[in-house]
C-alpha positions as CSV (number, residue, x, y, z in Angstrom):
1,X,69.7,163.4,45.5
2,X,71.2,160.6,43.3
3,X,70.0,157.1,44.1
4,X,73.5,156.0,45.0
5,X,74.3,159.0,47.2
6,X,72.2,157.3,49.9
7,X,74.8,154.5,50.2
8,X,78.5,154.2,50.0
9,X,79.9,153.3,46.6
10,X,81.5,149.9,46.2
11,X,85.2,150.1,46.8
12,X,86.1,147.7,43.9
13,X,89.0,149.9,42.9
14,X,89.9,151.4,46.2
15,X,88.8,154.6,47.9
16,X,89.8,158.1,48.8
17,X,92.0,158.4,51.9
18,X,93.5,160.9,54.3
19,X,96.8,162.5,53.4
20,X,98.4,161.5,56.7
21,X,97.7,157.8,55.8
22,X,99.9,157.9,52.7
23,X,103.2,156.1,52.7
24,X,104.5,158.0,49.6
25,X,103.9,160.8,47.2
26,X,103.7,160.3,43.4
27,X,104.0,163.4,41.3
28,X,101.9,163.5,38.2
29,X,102.1,166.3,35.6
30,X,99.4,167.2,33.1
31,X,99.6,169.5,30.2
32,X,97.6,171.0,27.3
33,X,98.7,168.2,25.0
34,X,96.1,166.2,27.0
35,X,98.6,163.8,28.5
36,X,99.7,162.7,32.0
37,X,103.3,162.2,32.9
38,X,103.7,159.5,34.0
39,X,100.9,157.8,32.1
40,X,101.3,154.6,34.1
41,X,101.7,154.4,37.9
42,X,102.6,151.3,39.9
43,X,101.1,150.7,43.3
44,X,101.0,147.8,45.8
45,X,97.6,146.4,46.8
46,X,96.8,148.0,50.2
47,X,99.1,150.9,49.7
48,X,97.9,154.5,50.3
49,X,99.5,157.1,47.9
50,X,99.1,160.8,47.7
51,X,99.2,162.0,44.1
52,X,100.6,165.5,43.7
53,X,99.0,166.6,40.5
54,X,100.6,169.5,38.7
55,X,99.0,171.4,35.9
56,X,101.8,172.7,33.6
57,X,99.3,173.9,31.0
58,X,97.3,177.0,30.4
59,X,93.8,175.6,30.8
60,X,91.9,173.9,33.7
61,X,92.6,170.1,34.0
62,X,91.2,167.4,36.3
63,X,92.5,164.3,37.9
64,X,89.9,161.6,38.6
65,X,90.9,158.3,40.1
66,X,88.4,155.4,39.9
67,X,87.3,152.4,37.9
68,X,86.1,152.6,34.3
69,X,82.4,152.7,35.4
70,X,83.1,155.7,37.6
71,X,85.1,157.4,34.8
72,X,82.2,156.7,32.4
73,X,79.7,158.2,34.9
74,X,81.9,161.3,35.5
75,X,82.4,161.8,31.7
76,X,78.6,161.7,31.2
77,X,78.0,164.1,34.1
78,X,80.5,166.6,32.7
79,X,78.9,166.3,29.2
80,X,75.5,167.1,30.8
81,X,76.9,170.1,32.6
82,X,78.5,171.4,29.4
83,X,75.2,171.0,27.5
84,X,73.2,172.7,30.2
85,X,75.7,175.2,31.4
86,X,75.2,174.1,34.9
87,X,77.9,173.1,37.3
88,X,77.0,172.4,40.9
89,X,80.8,172.1,41.6
90,X,82.4,175.3,42.9
91,X,85.8,173.9,42.0
92,X,84.8,174.2,38.3
93,X,84.9,177.9,38.5
94,X,87.7,179.2,36.3
95,X,87.0,176.6,33.5
96,X,87.2,178.3,30.2
97,X,83.8,178.0,28.7
98,X,84.5,180.6,26.0
99,X,82.2,180.1,23.1
100,X,79.8,178.0,25.1
101,X,76.6,180.2,24.9
102,X,74.2,178.0,26.7
103,X,71.3,180.2,25.8
104,X,71.8,179.1,22.2
105,X,71.7,175.3,22.8
106,X,69.4,173.8,20.2
107,X,65.9,173.1,21.1
108,X,65.5,170.4,18.4
109,X,64.0,167.0,18.8
110,X,67.4,165.5,18.2
111,X,69.0,167.6,21.0
112,X,66.1,166.7,23.3
113,X,66.5,163.0,22.5
114,X,70.3,163.3,23.1
115,X,69.7,164.9,26.5
116,X,67.1,162.3,27.5
117,X,69.5,159.5,26.5
118,X,72.3,161.1,28.4
119,X,70.2,161.4,31.6
120,X,69.3,157.7,31.3
121,X,72.9,156.8,30.9
122,X,73.9,158.8,34.0
123,X,71.1,157.2,36.0
124,X,72.2,153.7,34.9
125,X,75.9,154.4,35.6
126,X,75.1,156.0,38.9
127,X,73.5,152.7,40.1
128,X,76.7,150.7,39.4
129,X,79.8,153.0,39.5
130,X,82.4,152.3,42.2
131,X,84.0,154.9,44.4
132,X,86.1,157.6,42.8
133,X,87.8,160.8,43.7
134,X,88.6,164.0,41.7
135,X,90.5,167.2,42.0
136,X,90.4,170.2,39.6
137,X,93.7,171.9,39.0
138,X,93.9,175.4,37.6
139,X,96.7,176.3,35.2
140,X,100.1,176.6,36.9
141,X,98.8,175.1,40.2
142,X,98.9,171.7,42.0
143,X,96.5,169.7,44.0
144,X,96.9,166.6,46.1
145,X,94.6,163.6,45.9
146,X,95.1,160.6,48.3
147,X,93.9,157.1,47.2
148,X,93.9,153.8,49.1
149,X,94.5,150.9,46.7
150,X,92.4,148.5,48.8
151,X,90.2,147.2,46.0
152,X,90.6,144.0,44.1
153,X,91.0,145.8,40.7
154,X,93.3,148.5,39.5
155,X,91.7,151.9,38.9
156,X,92.4,154.3,36.1
157,X,92.8,158.0,36.1
158,X,91.7,160.7,33.7
159,X,90.6,164.3,33.0
160,X,87.0,165.0,32.2
161,X,87.2,168.6,31.3
162,X,85.2,168.7,28.0
163,X,87.0,166.8,25.2
164,X,90.0,165.9,27.4
165,X,89.0,162.3,28.1
166,X,88.0,161.8,24.5
167,X,91.3,163.3,23.5
168,X,93.2,160.6,25.4
169,X,93.9,162.3,28.7
170,X,94.0,159.2,30.8
171,X,96.4,157.0,32.6
172,X,96.6,153.5,34.1
173,X,97.6,151.9,37.4
174,X,99.5,148.7,37.6
175,X,98.5,147.0,40.9
176,X,101.1,144.7,42.4
177,X,100.3,142.2,45.1
178,X,101.2,143.2,48.7
């Protein structure tokens, strides 16, 4: 069990919420060009919004809402899963891992050092990351994610399917006072 899973994560950027609490729905489309539309969403501090996330592409995408620290943590966790071939997340089934033969991962000192550094980065981020929430969206489907903008800072959103975050698949939230 992760050290931080014993306690609630700080809600610096807000928190997940129940759909029935939402006061509006914002539609966000994502595509294989590694972009969100819209790339910027405006919300009021204290508002609860359901994001209807629609995957118009042909590959799996993800929508993760949270602060930069949570995004960095999730990106590192996804990198670790990619490098080990292990996903403890059943919603990741259907991800195209074509060409990822995990039995052929290098067993070099450099690879071992990389994996050790990645594990240390995950442990460090896991101690500080604020609350976040994710949904995985298969091609041609949609999922809802409800977020309460109760934190003092504006979160960001992104996709952490391998290479998507690095490719620029992220968006921002402009948080207006209540």
